[in-house]
C-alpha positions in Angstrom: -102.9 -56.4 -181.0 -103.3 -52.7 -181.5 -100.3 -50.4 -180.3 -102.9 -48.2 -178.6 -105.7 -48.9 -176.1 -109.1 -48.6 -178.2 -112.5 -49.1 -177.5 -113.8 -52.0 -179.5 -117.4 -50.6 -180.5 -119.2 -50.1 -183.6 -119.0 -46.4 -183.1 -115.3 -46.6 -182.9 -115.1 -49.0 -185.9 -117.2 -46.5 -188.0 -114.7 -43.6 -187.0 -111.7 -45.7 -187.7 -113.1 -46.6 -191.3 -113.9 -42.9 -192.0 -110.4 -41.8 -191.0 -108.8 -44.6 -193.1 -110.6 -43.6 -196.2 -109.5 -40.1 -195.6 -106.0 -41.0 -194.9 -105.8 -43.2 -198.3 -107.2 -40.2 -200.3 -104.5 -37.9 -198.6 -101.8 -40.4 -199.2 -102.7 -40.5 -202.8 -102.9 -36.8 -203.2 -99.4 -36.2 -201.3 -97.8 -39.0 -203.6 -99.3 -37.2 -206.7 -97.8 -33.9 -205.3 -94.5 -35.7 -204.6 -94.3 -36.9 -208.0 -95.0 -33.6 -209.8 -92.6 -31.6 -207.2 -89.9 -34.2 -208.5 -90.8 -33.4 -212.1 -90.6 -29.7 -211.4 -87.5 -30.0 -209.5 -85.5 -32.1 -212.2 -86.5 -29.6 -214.8 -85.3 -26.6 -212.6 -81.9 -28.9 -211.8 -81.3 -29.1 -215.6 -81.7 -25.3 -216.0 -79.4 -24.7 -213.2 -76.7 -26.8 -214.5 -76.8 -25.1 -217.8 -76.9 -21.6 -216.2 -74.2 -22.5 -213.9 -71.8 -23.7 -216.6 -72.5 -20.4 -218.7 -72.1 -18.2 -215.6 -68.8 -20.0 -214.6 -67.6 -19.5 -218.4 -68.4 -15.7 -218.4 -66.8 -15.0 -215.1 -63.7 -17.0 -215.9 -63.4 -14.8 -219.3 -64.1 -11.7 -217.3 -61.5 -12.6 -214.6 -58.9 -13.3 -217.3 -59.4 -10.0 -218.9 -59.3 -8.2 -215.5 -56.0 -10.0 -214.9 -54.5 -9.0 -218.4 -55.8 -5.5 -217.7 -54.4 -5.2 -214.3 -51.0 -6.3 -215.7 -51.2 -3.6 -218.3 -52.3 -0.8 -216.1 -51.4 0.6 -212.9 -53.6 -0.1 -209.9 -54.4 3.4 -209.2 -55.4 3.9 -213.0 -57.5 0.8 -212.6 -59.1 1.9 -209.6 -59.9 5.3 -211.0 -61.2 3.8 -214.3 -64.0 1.7 -212.4 -64.6 4.3 -209.5 -67.7 5.9 -210.9 -70.5 3.7 -212.4 -72.5 4.7 -215.5 -75.0 1.9 -214.7 -77.6 1.3 -212.2 -80.0 -1.6 -211.6 -83.3 -1.5 -209.7 -84.3 -5.0 -208.6 -87.7 -6.1 -207.8 -89.0 -9.4 -206.2 -92.2 -11.2 -206.6 -93.2 -14.7 -205.8 -94.7 -17.5 -207.9 -96.6 -20.6 -206.2 -95.4 -24.1 -207.5 -97.5 -26.6 -205.9 -98.0 -24.7 -202.8 -94.3 -23.4 -202.6 -93.8 -19.8 -203.0 -90.5 -19.4 -205.1 -89.0 -15.9 -205.8 -89.0 -14.2 -209.3 -86.5 -11.6 -209.7 -87.3 -8.6 -212.1 -84.7 -5.9 -212.8 -84.5 -2.6 -214.8 -81.1 -1.4 -216.0 -80.4 2.4 -216.2 -77.5 3.6 -218.2 -75.9 7.1 -218.4 -73.6 7.9 -221.2 -71.6 5.1 -223.0 -71.4 1.7 -221.8 -68.1 2.1 -220.1 -67.4 4.3 -217.1 -64.0 5.3 -218.2 -62.4 7.1 -221.3 -60.5 4.9 -223.7 -57.2 7.1 -223.9 -55.5 5.6 -221.0 -57.1 2.2 -220.6 -56.5 -1.2 -222.0 -58.8 -3.1 -224.5 -58.8 -6.0 -222.0 -60.5 -3.9 -219.5 -63.2 -3.1 -222.2 -63.6 -7.1 -222.6 -63.8 -7.6 -218.9 -66.5 -5.1 -218.3 -68.4 -6.4 -221.4 -68.1 -9.9 -220.1 -69.4 -8.9 -216.7 -72.4 -7.0 -218.2 -73.4 -10.0 -220.2 -73.2 -12.6 -217.5 -75.2 -10.4 -215.1 -78.6 -11.4 -216.4 -77.5 -15.1 -216.1 -76.2 -14.7 -212.7 -79.6 -13.2 -211.6 -81.4 -16.1 -213.0 -79.1 -18.5 -211.5 -79.8 -17.1 -208.1 -83.3 -17.3 -208.7 -83.3 -20.9 -209.8 -80.8 -22.1 -207.1 -83.3 -20.5 -204.5 -86.2 -22.3 -206.2 -84.3 -25.7 -206.1 -83.6 -25.2 -202.5 -87.3 -24.5 -201.7 -88.3 -27.3 -203.7 -86.1 -29.7 -202.3 -87.1 -28.7 -198.9 -90.8 -29.3 -199.8 -90.2 -32.6 -201.5 -88.4 -33.9 -198.4 -91.5 -32.9 -196.1 -93.9 -34.4 -198.6 -91.8 -37.7 -198.7 -91.9 -37.9 -194.9 -95.5 -37.4 -194.8 -96.2 -39.9 -197.5 -94.0 -42.4 -195.7 -95.8 -41.6 -192.4 -99.2 -42.2 -193.9 -98.0 -45.4 -195.9 -95.9 -47.3 -193.1 -97.3 -46.0 -190.0 -100.8 -44.5 -189.8 -102.7 -46.3 -192.7 -101.3 -49.8 -191.4 -102.0 -48.9 -187.7 -105.7 -47.9 -188.7 -106.0 -51.2 -190.6 -104.8 -53.1 -187.6 -107.1 -51.4 -185.3 -110.1 -52.1 -187.8 -109.0 -55.7 -187.9 -108.9 -55.9 -184.1 -112.2 -54.2 -183.4 -113.7 -56.5 -186.2 -112.4 -59.5 -184.5 -113.8 -58.4 -181.0 -117.1 -57.5 -182.4 -117.3 -60.8 -184.1 -116.2 -62.7 -181.0 -118.8 -60.8 -178.9 -121.7 -61.6 -181.6 -120.7 -65.3 -181.4 -120.6 -65.4 -177.5 -124.1 -63.6 -177.5 -125.3 -66.2 -180.0 -123.9 -68.9 -177.9 -125.5 -67.5 -174.7 -128.8 -67.0 -176.5 -128.6 -70.7 -177.7 -127.9 -71.7 -174.0 -130.7 -69.6 -172.4 -133.1 -71.1 -175.2 -132.0 -74.6 -174.2 -132.4 -73.9 -170.5 -135.9 -72.7 -171.3 -136.7 -75.7 -173.4 -135.7 -78.1 -170.9 -137.4 -76.2 -168.2 -140.8 -76.4 -170.4 -140.3 -80.0 -171.0 -139.7 -80.7 -167.3 -142.8 -78.8 -166.3 -144.7 -80.5 -169.1 -143.6 -84.0 -167.7 -144.7 -82.9 -164.1 -148.0 -81.7 -165.4 -148.5 -85.1 -167.2 -147.5 -86.9 -164.1 -149.9 -85.0 -162.0 -152.5 -85.6 -164.4 -152.1 -89.3 -164.5 -152.0 -89.4 -160.7 -155.5 -87.6 -160.5 -156.9 -89.9 -163.1 -155.9 -93.0 -161.2 -157.2 -91.9 -157.8 
């Protein structure tokens, strides 16, 4: 029995068959989209893992150098050395469409004034140079890591939505339509058999009535001939 009340007519059967065909085609397209999203997602996850490892290694190196520099320099001297930056970064963001998902793309331009260090070398430690160099080298990877992680998050959300839609079509909507089509087909077959039986009974009744009238006519003819 269907889960909802439906009208077992041929028009309803045609409509359900058309909906079933559309749902099956949509199910195939969504399943292909899910598989392609998973492929893109796994590629980005592998890149994310490599970037995170490289960024963590660079940050650990920079923090280690800062720790040594802070031990060799006074806090006031360290603060004054990094007080005025000599580099500025302009960040622009655009979007790229990946399987109907708009993921961010970061673009930055770096401007540098003077030398690569915002301080003189007379009263600073060499470890501070190493720390600044390490942070400068890891900046591009950090920006790419932020981009990749946001892309991973957006793709994961889209994969989850697509998976729910695929499961809803595969395990709910399509079986329900197929069950409704079977129910309507069964009802139409029953109605057709009932109509056939009814016509056969009517035909049998008409034939019996014709035979009875013929017998009556024959009996009347025999009486007239005998008189």
